[in-house]
N, C-alpha and C positions, 0 to 999 in steps of 0.2 A: 504494500500500500504506500502511496506517495502523497496523496492529497487528502485533507480533512476539512470538512465544513459542516457547521450546524445551522439549520434554518427551520424555524417553527418547531414542530414536534419530531423532526427527523435529523439523523446524523448521516452525512454523506462521506463515503470513502472512495477515493479514486485509485485505480490500479494500473500501473504501467505495463505489467505483464499480461493482464487479461484485457487491456485496452478498454476498460469499462469503468463505470461509476456505480457503486452499490449504495443502497439506502437502507438504514436501520431505523426502527422506531424507538424513540426516547420515552422514558428515561432508562429503560432496561437494555438498550442496544440489542434489540431482538428483531426477528422477522425480516431477515435480509432478502432484498429483491434487487435484481439488476435494473437500475434506474436509467442508465444511458449506456449505449455502446458507441464508442467514438468511430466515426467514419475515417478510415485511414489510420495508420499507426500514430498515436498521439504523443508518445514520449512524455507522458504526463508528469509534471513536477508538482502542481498544486491546482486547486479548483476554487471557484467562487460562485455562489448562487445569487442571481439577481431577483428583483421583485416579481418577475414573470415566471420564476422557477426554471429559467434557462441557466445553463452552466458555462461559465467562462473557464477555459482550460489553458493553463500556462504550459506550453509545449516547447521546452528548451531544445534548441538545435533543429526544430522542425521548420518546414517551409514558411508557415505562418506562426509567429511566436505565440500569439494569443488568439484563440478561436472560441466562438460562442455557439453552443449546440442547443437546439430546441428539443421539444418533447418527442419529435420524430427522429432524433439522433442525426439531424442534418446541420451542417455549418450554415448559420444565418448571418454571421458577422465575424470580422477578424481585425486584428491590429497588424499593420504591415511591419515587417522586421526593420525597415528603414527608420521607423519611429521608436520601436522597442526591440533592439537586436537580440537580447537574451531575457528570458523570464524564468524565474525560479519560484518565487512566492507570489500569490495573488489573493486579494480579498476585496469585498465590496463594502463600503461604509454605509451608515444609515441614510446619508444624503444622496446616495446613488453614484458616488465616485468609485472608480476602480483603481486600486493601488497595486503596483507591480514592483517587485524587487528584481534588480539586475545585478547579481553579484560579480559578474564578469567585468562590468564597467563601474562597479561600486556606486550605483545610482538607485534611487527610488522614484518611480513615476506616478503621478496623480493624473488619472485619465477621466475627463468628462466625456462620456460616450457621445454626447450630442455635438461636441465641438472639436475635441482633439486631445493632445498630450501636453502636459506641463511637466518639465523636469524639476522636481522639488530640490534636487541636490544643488542646482545652479540658480534656481529661482528666476529664470528667464521669463519675460512676458512675451506673448505672441505678437502684439503690436499691430494686428490687422484683423479684418473680419471677412467672413464668407456668408452669403445668403443666396437663396435660389428663387427663381420666379415662381416655381411650384414644385412641391415635393410631398407625396408621390407625384409622378408625372407620366404622361403618355407621349410617346414619340421622342421629342427632343427636350433638353433641359438646359437652362442658362445659369451659370454661376456668376454672381456679382461679387467682386473682390475689392474691398476698400481698405485703404491705409497703407498700401505699398504701390510704388509706381509700376513695378513689373513683378510678375509671378509666373511660376511654372506649375502646371497641373498634370497630375498623373492619375488615371482612373483604373481601378482594379475590380475584377469580379470576386465572388466569395471564395474562389480557389486560389487567389493571389496572382492570377494572370493579368498582365497589363492589357487593358481594352483600348485606351486612347491616351494621348498625351499632347501637350501644346503649351504655348506661352501666351500671356495676356497682359494688357495694360489697364484692365478694369472689368472686363467680363469675358467669359469663355463659354462656348456652346458645344455640348455633346449632342450629336444628331441621333443618338440611340442605336448606332450600328457597331458591329464588331467584325473586323475582317471583310468589310464590304456588304454584310448582310445584317438584318435587324437583330439586335441583341435580345436574348431571352428576358422575360420578366424576372425580377428579383432584386436583391440588394447589391449595390455597388459602392465602392469606397473611393471618394475623391481626395487625393492628397495634394495640398497646395503649399508650395514653398515660396516664401517671400523673397524679395531682392536681398534682404539681410540674412537669409538662410534659415529663418524660423519656419516651422511647419504646423499646419492645422489640417484636420481631416473632417470630412462630412459624409455621412451615409446618404446615398440616393436610392430611392425605391422606384423602379420602373414597373409600371402596370402592364 
């Protein structure tokens, strides 16, 4: 067992060998059930349960360092390794922030899932903002980026594959395609890097 989390009347244990998360009933730690089976080998280091009973998995040395699994054991969100290169410990605080320990770089990250990553060890501020014309969206979506003269945008699907990229001086449009064809419905991650080098992310939902 590698990860441990308590939520409500349950105790959750994550296993790197079984590639699963087990749930026990508290207070007697009884009635074990297989609560989640991770799609793909997870290399699980730790887990965190959010308010929707979805599981964040810290998967050190995996393609995507942090992955969010839903009740159907599917990856519905992730944190790109360019933002958090290594993850060992992870927990969710009462305000909904995800805290991640990166022992390799001796850092602790505080992640606001709705906006991006703040590196608590350096206390850097993001210094710019992102908003969308509509989200969820159908067809195309426009990102409006304020507070930086130039920015680079990279868009990833839930498997960590780059879908689109570009530069912008204020707004950036994704036409909703991938390799020349319409991209499937689902969640996408926009990673925006300012001219100063700071990074923010935004989840986009394509209907």
